[in-house]
N, C-alpha and C positions, 0 to 999 in steps of 0.2 A: 409276556404272557403273565396276565394276574391271575395266580390261582388258589388267593388265598383269598377267604371271608370272614368276618366278624357280621355278627346279622346279616342283612342283605345289602352289608357293604363292601365290593371288593377291593384288595389291595395287590399291589404289586409286591412290596416287600411285607410281611411278616414274622416277628422272630418274637421271643422270649426273652426277655434281661436276665440276668444272671448268669447266665451257664458260660461256659467259650466260647462265639460267636455264634451263641443264638440256639436257638430251637424249636421243637410245638410246645403245645399247649399245654400245661402238665393237666396230670387227670387227676382223680380224688384217692387216697391213700392211705392205707390199715395204718390207725394213730396207736402207739405206744406209750405207758409209764411206765417209768421204776418205778415199787416200789421195795423201803430197805427199812428196818428196823432194827429200833435202839436191842443190841445183844443178842441178836441171831443172827447166826453166820448168812451170808451169801443174798442172797434178793428175788423177788419175784419183777414180772413185765408181765407187764394184763394188758389188756387189748381192749383200747376204750371207742374204740369203732370207727371205720371207714368215713372219711372226710376230704373236704376237697379245704385246700387251705388258700389265701391270695397268694396273686403272682400277677407281672408283670411282663405287656406283651406292650412293643412297635409296630407300628404300621406307619406304611409308606405308601402315595399313588398319586399319581402327576394326575394334572387338572389343566382343563383348557383357557379360564383366564382368572382374575382374579375372586371372580361373582361366583362361580365354582369352588373358589377355596371356599369363601366363605360357607358357601353351603353343607359344602362334608362337612366343618366344622360342627351348623348345625345338626345334623344327620351325627354327626359325631356324640352331641351334648341329650340330644333325644334318645341314644340309649340306654343313657344310663341309667341303673334304675330295672332293665331286661334281662329277661331270660332268651338265652340267643346259641344256634349253631355257631362253631366254630369249624373251616373247615381250614387245614395248615396243610401246604402245598398240596391239595388239590384231594388227602384225604377229609370227610365229614368227620369227624370226630366223635356225634351222636349216635350215623349208623352205627362207626366203626367197634365205639367205645359206651357208648348210650351215658357218656357226658354232656352236660350243656354249661352255660358259662352263664353268672349271673356279671352284669357288665356293673362295677361301683364305681360312685364321685371316688373324686372328682377325675377330670381327665388331666394330664400333666402331661408339658412338654408341646403341648399342639405349637406347630412353629409350619410360614407359610412363607416358600423359598422361589423365588424367578429362576426359568429356569433357562440355563442356554443356549443346551441341543441337550436331545435326550434321543434314543430308540429307543422303541419296542413301546410296553406301555398300554394303559388305556385308551389314554384323552388321545382325538386327531393333531388337535396344534401345541402337544406341551409347554400351555406357558408356565404353571406351575407346582412345584413340589409341596404335597400337603403332608406335616409325619404329626403323629400324636404316642400317647404313653399310655394304655390300658392301662386299669387292675381289674384281672378277673379274678371267680370260684368256679372251678369247675365242682356240680353237682350230678351225684351217679344218677338218670332218671329209667333206671330198670324197674320194669315193670314185679310189682310182687308174684310171689311164686301162686299158683292158683293152690 
């Protein structure tokens, strides 16, 4: 069953790269800076703001045929520069964490492979598997206090 999305695109597989076994999308986080002065013992930790850092996610989805695979890749490239919702394993990160994601260019590792056998997924004939590596930046969209 496909329960992960980037924007309006649905995926069977969506996982963050870089951690063991992949995982959820990253969230904006409080960034810090260490300040040290010569001749003064100790250090200070400065809060420099809550910001999102770029990270990568890998997606995968089955499609019916080669034309559907090429259409999917075009749709992927159309999202570059957009601010989108991300749903990971059924969890909508905009609704839960007030976070949207900017899709950065370029997409990496886009590949299409013929499937010989598959069960489940989103297509009916399971002809091809399309995968891509996305670079996203989380952006906090919490409304400002009144």
